[in-house]
C-alpha positions as CSV (number, residue, x, y, z in Angstrom):
1,X,148.3,88.3,68.1
2,X,151.4,88.8,70.3
3,X,151.8,86.7,73.4
4,X,151.2,89.6,75.9
5,X,147.9,90.4,74.3
6,X,146.8,86.8,74.3
7,X,147.8,86.4,77.9
8,X,145.8,89.6,78.9
9,X,142.8,88.4,76.9
10,X,142.8,85.0,78.7
11,X,143.2,86.8,82.1
12,X,140.2,89.0,81.2
13,X,138.1,85.9,80.3
14,X,138.9,84.5,83.8
15,X,137.9,87.7,85.4
16,X,134.7,87.8,83.4
17,X,133.8,84.3,84.6
18,X,134.5,85.3,88.2
19,X,132.3,88.4,87.9
20,X,129.4,86.4,86.4
21,X,129.5,83.3,88.6
22,X,131.0,84.4,91.9
23,X,129.3,87.8,91.5
24,X,125.9,86.1,91.5
25,X,127.1,83.9,94.4
26,X,127.9,87.0,96.5
27,X,124.6,88.5,95.5
28,X,122.7,85.5,96.7
29,X,124.3,86.1,100.1
30,X,123.3,89.8,100.0
31,X,119.6,88.8,99.2
32,X,119.9,86.4,102.2
33,X,120.8,89.5,104.3
34,X,117.8,91.5,102.9
35,X,115.3,88.6,103.1
36,X,113.9,89.7,106.4
37,X,113.0,87.8,109.6
38,X,112.9,84.1,110.1
39,X,109.3,83.6,109.0
40,X,109.2,86.2,106.2
41,X,112.5,85.4,104.7
42,X,112.6,81.6,105.1
43,X,111.6,80.7,101.6
44,X,113.9,83.2,100.0
45,X,116.8,82.0,102.0
46,X,116.0,78.4,101.2
47,X,116.0,79.3,97.5
48,X,119.3,81.1,97.7
49,X,120.9,78.2,99.6
50,X,119.5,75.7,97.2
51,X,120.7,77.6,94.1
52,X,124.3,78.3,95.2
53,X,124.9,75.2,97.3
54,X,126.4,73.0,94.5
55,X,128.6,75.7,93.0
56,X,129.7,78.2,95.6
57,X,133.2,76.6,96.0
58,X,133.8,76.1,92.3
59,X,133.3,79.8,91.6
60,X,136.5,80.9,93.3
61,X,138.5,78.8,90.9
62,X,138.3,81.8,88.6
63,X,139.8,84.1,91.2
64,X,142.7,81.8,91.8
65,X,143.1,81.6,88.0
66,X,143.2,85.4,87.7
67,X,145.7,85.9,90.5
68,X,148.1,83.2,89.3
69,X,148.0,84.5,85.8
70,X,148.7,88.0,87.0
71,X,151.6,86.8,89.1
72,X,153.1,84.8,86.2
73,X,152.2,86.9,83.2
74,X,152.4,90.5,84.5
75,X,154.5,90.3,87.7
76,X,155.1,94.1,88.1
77,X,151.4,94.7,88.1
78,X,150.8,91.9,90.6
79,X,153.5,93.2,92.9
80,X,152.3,96.8,92.7
81,X,148.6,95.8,93.3
82,X,149.4,93.4,96.1
83,X,151.7,95.7,98.0
84,X,149.6,98.9,97.7
85,X,146.2,97.4,98.1
86,X,147.1,94.8,100.8
87,X,144.4,96.1,103.2
88,X,141.3,95.7,101.0
89,X,142.7,92.5,99.5
90,X,143.3,91.0,103.0
91,X,139.8,92.1,104.1
92,X,138.3,90.4,100.9
93,X,140.2,87.2,101.6
94,X,139.0,87.2,105.2
95,X,135.4,87.8,103.9
96,X,135.7,84.9,101.5
97,X,137.0,82.5,104.2
98,X,134.4,83.6,106.7
99,X,131.6,83.4,104.2
100,X,132.4,79.9,103.1
101,X,132.8,78.6,106.7
102,X,129.6,80.3,107.8
103,X,127.7,78.9,104.8
104,X,128.8,75.3,105.6
105,X,128.2,75.6,109.4
106,X,124.8,77.2,109.0
107,X,123.6,74.3,106.9
108,X,124.7,71.8,109.6
109,X,123.3,73.9,112.5
110,X,120.1,72.9,114.3
111,X,120.0,75.5,117.1
112,X,118.6,78.9,116.6
113,X,121.5,80.9,118.0
114,X,123.9,79.1,115.8
115,X,121.8,79.7,112.7
116,X,121.7,83.4,113.7
117,X,125.4,83.6,114.1
118,X,126.4,81.8,111.0
119,X,123.6,83.3,108.9
120,X,124.7,86.8,109.9
121,X,128.3,86.1,109.1
122,X,127.5,84.5,105.7
123,X,125.3,87.4,104.7
124,X,127.5,90.2,106.0
125,X,130.6,88.7,104.3
126,X,128.7,88.4,101.1
127,X,128.2,92.2,101.2
128,X,131.6,93.4,102.2
129,X,133.7,91.0,100.1
130,X,132.6,92.3,96.6
131,X,132.9,95.8,98.0
132,X,136.5,95.4,98.8
133,X,137.3,93.7,95.5
134,X,135.5,96.4,93.7
135,X,137.4,99.1,95.6
136,X,140.6,97.4,94.4
137,X,139.4,97.7,90.8
138,X,138.5,101.3,91.4
139,X,142.0,102.0,92.7
140,X,143.5,100.6,89.5
141,X,141.1,102.3,87.2
142,X,141.5,105.6,89.0
143,X,145.3,105.5,88.5
144,X,146.1,105.3,92.3
145,X,148.3,102.2,92.1
146,X,151.7,103.3,90.7
147,X,154.3,100.8,89.5
148,X,156.7,99.6,92.1
149,X,156.6,97.9,95.5
150,X,154.2,99.7,97.9
151,X,154.5,103.0,96.0
152,X,150.9,103.9,96.5
153,X,149.3,105.1,99.7
154,X,147.8,102.1,101.7
155,X,144.6,104.0,102.5
156,X,144.1,106.8,100.0
157,X,144.6,104.4,97.1
158,X,141.3,102.7,97.8
159,X,139.5,105.1,100.2
160,X,138.5,107.7,97.5
161,X,135.3,108.5,95.6
162,X,136.2,106.4,92.5
163,X,137.2,103.3,94.6
164,X,134.2,103.6,96.9
165,X,131.8,103.9,93.9
166,X,133.5,100.9,92.3
167,X,133.0,98.9,95.4
168,X,129.4,99.8,95.7
169,X,129.0,99.1,92.0
170,X,130.5,95.6,92.4
171,X,128.1,94.8,95.2
172,X,125.2,96.2,93.1
173,X,126.2,94.1,90.2
174,X,126.3,91.0,92.4
175,X,122.8,91.8,93.7
176,X,121.5,92.3,90.2
177,X,123.0,89.1,88.7
178,X,121.8,87.0,91.7
179,X,118.2,88.4,91.4
180,X,118.2,87.7,87.7
181,X,119.5,84.1,88.1
182,X,117.1,83.4,91.0
183,X,114.0,84.3,89.0
184,X,114.7,81.4,86.6
185,X,115.6,79.0,89.4
186,X,112.3,79.8,91.2
187,X,110.3,79.5,88.0
188,X,111.9,76.2,87.2
189,X,110.8,74.8,90.5
190,X,107.2,76.1,90.1
191,X,107.6,78.9,92.6
192,X,106.2,81.7,90.5
193,X,105.6,83.9,93.6
194,X,109.4,83.9,94.3
195,X,110.2,84.3,90.6
196,X,108.0,87.4,90.5
197,X,109.5,88.8,93.8
198,X,113.0,88.4,92.5
199,X,112.2,89.8,89.1
200,X,110.9,93.0,90.8
201,X,114.1,93.2,92.8
202,X,116.2,92.7,89.7
203,X,114.4,95.6,88.1
204,X,115.2,97.9,91.0
205,X,118.8,96.6,91.2
206,X,119.3,97.0,87.5
207,X,118.2,100.6,87.7
208,X,120.5,101.3,90.6
209,X,123.5,99.7,88.9
210,X,122.9,101.9,85.9
211,X,122.9,105.0,88.0
212,X,126.0,103.8,89.8
213,X,127.7,103.2,86.4
214,X,127.0,106.8,85.4
215,X,128.3,108.1,88.8
216,X,131.5,106.0,88.2
217,X,132.0,107.7,84.9
218,X,131.7,111.1,86.5
219,X,134.3,110.1,89.1
220,X,136.7,108.9,86.3
221,X,136.3,112.2,84.6
222,X,138.1,113.8,87.5
223,X,140.5,110.9,88.4
224,X,141.5,109.5,85.1
225,X,140.5,111.8,82.2
226,X,142.3,109.6,79.6
227,X,140.2,106.5,80.6
228,X,137.0,108.6,80.7
229,X,137.7,109.8,77.1
230,X,138.4,106.2,75.9
231,X,135.1,105.0,77.5
232,X,132.9,107.9,76.2
233,X,134.4,108.6,72.8
234,X,137.3,106.1,72.1
235,X,137.8,102.4,71.9
236,X,135.7,101.5,74.9
237,X,132.6,103.3,73.7
238,X,131.2,100.4,71.5
239,X,131.4,98.1,74.5
240,X,129.8,100.7,76.7
241,X,127.0,101.0,74.2
242,X,126.5,97.3,74.2
243,X,126.3,97.3,78.0
244,X,123.7,100.1,78.0
245,X,121.6,98.4,75.3
246,X,121.8,95.0,77.0
247,X,120.9,96.6,80.3
248,X,117.8,98.3,78.9
249,X,116.8,95.0,77.2
250,X,117.2,93.2,80.5
251,X,114.8,95.5,82.2
252,X,112.3,94.9,79.4
253,X,112.7,91.2,79.6
254,X,112.3,91.2,83.3
255,X,109.1,93.2,82.9
256,X,107.8,90.6,80.4
257,X,109.0,87.8,82.7
258,X,111.3,86.3,80.1
259,X,113.5,84.8,82.7
260,X,115.7,82.6,80.4
261,X,116.6,85.3,77.9
262,X,117.3,87.9,80.6
263,X,120.1,85.8,81.9
264,X,122.0,86.4,78.7
265,X,121.3,90.1,78.4
266,X,122.1,90.7,82.0
267,X,125.4,89.0,81.6
268,X,126.1,90.9,78.4
269,X,125.4,94.2,80.2
270,X,127.9,93.4,82.9
271,X,130.5,92.1,80.5
272,X,130.2,95.2,78.3
273,X,131.1,97.3,81.2
274,X,134.0,95.1,82.3
275,X,135.5,94.8,78.8
276,X,134.9,98.4,78.1
277,X,137.1,99.3,81.0
278,X,139.8,96.8,79.9
279,X,139.8,98.0,76.3
280,X,139.8,101.7,77.4
281,X,142.7,101.3,79.8
282,X,144.8,99.2,77.3
283,X,147.8,99.3,76.7
284,X,148.6,101.1,80.0
285,X,148.0,98.7,82.9
286,X,149.2,101.1,85.6
287,X,150.2,104.7,85.3
288,X,153.3,104.8,83.0
289,X,153.4,101.0,82.7
290,X,152.3,99.6,79.4
291,X,151.5,96.0,78.8
292,X,154.7,95.2,76.8
293,X,156.9,96.4,79.7
294,X,154.9,94.7,82.3
295,X,154.6,91.3,80.6
296,X,156.9,88.4,81.4
297,X,159.4,87.1,78.9
298,X,158.1,85.3,75.8
299,X,159.4,82.0,77.1
300,X,157.4,82.3,80.4
301,X,154.3,83.5,78.5
302,X,154.4,80.6,76.0
303,X,154.9,78.0,78.8
304,X,152.1,79.6,80.8
305,X,149.6,79.6,77.9
306,X,150.4,76.1,76.9
307,X,149.9,74.9,80.5
308,X,146.6,76.8,80.6
309,X,145.5,75.1,77.3
310,X,146.3,71.7,78.7
311,X,144.5,72.4,82.0
312,X,141.5,73.8,80.2
313,X,140.9,70.5,78.5
314,X,140.1,69.1,82.0
315,X,138.8,72.2,83.8
316,X,136.3,73.7,81.3
317,X,134.4,70.4,80.6
318,X,134.3,69.6,84.3
319,X,132.8,73.0,85.2
320,X,130.4,72.9,82.3
321,X,129.2,69.4,83.4
322,X,128.8,70.7,87.0
323,X,126.7,73.7,86.0
324,X,124.6,71.9,83.3
325,X,123.9,68.9,85.4
326,X,122.8,71.0,88.3
327,X,120.7,73.3,86.2
328,X,119.0,70.4,84.3
329,X,118.0,68.7,87.6
330,X,117.3,71.8,89.7
331,X,114.0,72.1,91.5
332,X,113.3,75.0,93.9
333,X,112.6,74.0,97.5
334,X,108.9,73.5,98.3
335,X,107.0,76.1,100.3
336,X,107.6,75.9,104.0
337,X,105.2,76.5,106.8
338,X,106.1,79.9,108.2
339,X,104.8,78.9,111.6
340,X,106.9,75.7,111.9
341,X,110.6,75.4,112.9
342,X,113.2,76.7,110.6
343,X,114.9,74.0,108.5
344,X,118.6,73.4,109.3
345,X,119.8,75.3,106.1
346,X,117.6,78.3,106.5
347,X,118.7,81.6,108.1
348,X,117.3,82.7,111.4
349,X,117.0,86.0,113.1
350,X,116.2,87.6,116.4
351,X,112.7,88.3,115.1
352,X,111.9,84.7,115.9
353,X,112.0,85.6,119.6
354,X,110.9,89.2,119.2
355,X,114.2,90.7,118.3
356,X,115.3,92.8,115.3
357,X,115.7,91.8,111.7
358,X,118.8,89.9,110.7
359,X,120.0,86.9,108.7
């Protein structure tokens, strides 16, 4: 396989890891937002915090990996995307920073007003960050990022039906993955009530994601007919079929409460959609810019891939050890007294003092 194709495949593997791991991370924050008031949502927020606590920082390694590989391996694409989509990319970066800081500060807070403030920041940032990242994906898929420095419109490139649908779909995928993963975490800790609650939410979220995927295809039909054709009758169709079959299987497994197996099928459903888009768009990365023209020189690509291979020897086993160690020893937090004070790590809301619902 030529070096540009190898580089692109490695980049897509990194993007896949970010979608699966950080996507579920963002989704946990969205469920934190939707958990309800202090008393009603305390146990759900405690489970979310307990599940993402050891890995939330490690997940963004994949985003850095993707950005660095784009900058090094396909610099014209990186330059065009960064200069045209600087508004949503900046907002996503602010969301990531605010979310991480709020997550850390909320855990250390003991006063109710601080828990409210940091909890709301964490939850809201978890919602808007995947939306802005998804809007960037929609802008590229919709053909609204032309080659060149700042050649695309800074607003119309991502404020359009395709990009907005892609942003909502990204947030929906995050919610879906998080609900699927949290069912198993709750079951492992003996919290079958929480497992059942999140399995129902995963069913609803999966159905909504399926509907959003269909709506996204309709939007592509008008914005990018060639990509629509590749996804519905060309090279991307087999992967799209895999996504649909895996998505239906996930709903069945959730209904049957097979919480281990559904983790695999849910991930496969999401990856089928992601890789279907990549295969369908190949070899044109941006309108009029094929991979062979966008790729760096063979010397740069070879040096980059060798460096990645050496780094992977340390990175991949370390991440694998982190995830497996945490999963093997994971226990869900015990039930809490809804009438007692909120624990330092739990979200709080104005409902505690008669106010509205918030996280």
